[in-house]
N, C-alpha and C positions, 0 to 999 in steps of 0.2 A: 278377531285383530288383536294381536297383543301390543302390551304398552312399548315395548322396543321399536316393533314398526309406526308407532304413531305420529308421525311429520316425520317421518324421514326424510323426503324428498320436498324442499323447497324449492319453490317456483321463480327464479332470477330472469325469467325469459328479457325482462328492459335490456339488463346488460348482454355483453359479448359471449359471447360470438351469437346470441340468438338477436341482439339491437329488435327486437316485436313494438312495432308498432302502439302505445298502450291499450289503444280500441282491440285490437288485435288478443294481445298478453290479458286481459279481464276473463274475456271471452272463451279463451281456452282456459285460461287457469278455471271458469267454472266449473265445464267441460270434464276436464280432469278430476275437479273434487267430486263428481257426480260417476264418473264411471271410477274411480280408484278409491275414492273416501277417503278414509281419514289418515294413508299412508303418505299423501301429500297436504304436506304442510303450508306455511304462509309465503303469499307472495310479496314479492321482495320488490320494495320500490325505494329511488331515493327521497331524501328528505323534502329536496324541493319540489317533489314533483307529486305530496299528497293532496292538495289541492285540487289540481287536476284529478286523479285519481278520482276524488270524491263527486266530481261533477261529474262524471262519464257512468256511475253507478245509475242503476235504472232502479226505479220503484221499487219496493223486496228484495232488492241486490242490497250485502254485505259481503264485508271480505275480512279475514285475517290479512295482516301486514308484521310481516321486519322489514323495519325502516332499516338504510343503510347510515349514516349522518356521522359527524365529527361531535367532538366534545364542543368545537369553536363554533359550527354552527346550533349546537343544541342553548349554549347559552346567548349566540346572537337573535335566536330566535324561531330558528328553523326548528327549534326545539315542540313547533308544533304536533312532534312526531309525539310527545308524550301525551296529547290530547285527543278525544276521540275527532275524528272528524265526518263529519255525518253516520255513515254504517259504516267505517272504517273502525276495525280495531286494531290499535297496536300493542301484538303480542311477544315482541322482541326489538332490541334494538342493537344492530352491529356497527361497533363504534372503530373506527381503527385509528391509526399514526398515535399510540400512547408509546411512549417512551418511559425507559425504567423511571429518570429523574423525574416525570411528573405523572405517574402512577395513579399513586395514591388520591394523589388530589382531581387529576380528569374522573377518575374512578365514580370517588366521592358526590363530583359534584352532578356527573351523569345520575345518579342515582337518584338527586337530591330534586334533581328537571324532570327525573321519569316517577317517580313513585316506585312502590315496593312488586308492584305486581307485573311490572316488565319486563322481563328475561333479558339482561345485558348479554352478548357477546361482544367479545373483545377482541378486535384481528391486530397484533401486534405489529410495529413500525420493523420491516423485515431488518433492521440493523441492530433493532433493542434484543440484548442476550432476554431468554426469558426469565431466567430463575430470578432475577430484578424486578420483575413485576408480578413473580406469581404470588408474594405474599398479599398484593391488592388485588390480586381475581379473587383468592382464596375467600379470606376478609370479607368480600361481595358477594361472594356465590357465583361470582360471572363464568361464561363460557368462553373457553377460548376459542377462537376463529382460525382455524388451518387454514390459507389456501394451499390448494393441492393443486396447481394449472393455472391457467390461463392464454391470451393469445401471445405471452413472452416467454422466451425460453427460463429467463430469472425469476418468472412467477410460478416456476417448477422444484419444488425443495427436494432435497437430494434423500434417498432412503433413510439413510443413516439421522436427516433432520427430522422428518418426518416418524423415525421411531423416537427419537429422542421427544416429539414432543405430546406424543402418544402414550408414551410410560410415564412422564413429568404428570399427567393429567391424571394417570388414570393413579400412583402413589400418591398425589395429593387430593383425590376427590372430585379433580374439577373437571365439571362436563364438559365437551367438546363439540365444534359444530365444523365441520370438513366442508369445504368451499372449490370446488374447481374450475 
């Protein structure tokens, strides 16, 4: 298996359109990991559900997670995303709602709370021009989370917007995380 494919597919079964019950989602994630191996990335979980996830893991079970949160949640204490909860290992924090006016402060604050070992993927506010946030992303080696779909038409970027985002990431050697 090449590193190119490692962790290619994260598991967001708790989110639309799946909205799976957490018990089923955990069980199915473990099955996917067993059958598909390293191409299956982390289990995506909202920060507010980390304690619930920890209670549901059985003896001997552990899980890598990507925690969906915001800087305000991290500051208010949902920042438990940065600490191991039982056998949960946070490998990524997906942070939303960052705008150009607060990008540097927001990302620096998130990094301070999360520490150096957790990858930060930043989902930009849809109205934030990417170029104004790029310096903060590049300085802190964040990933850009590019939403490529969802339940509403407004969540689908135009082809030009998607090409622009990917091209900009490549030009600035910025990792990206695409989300459907």
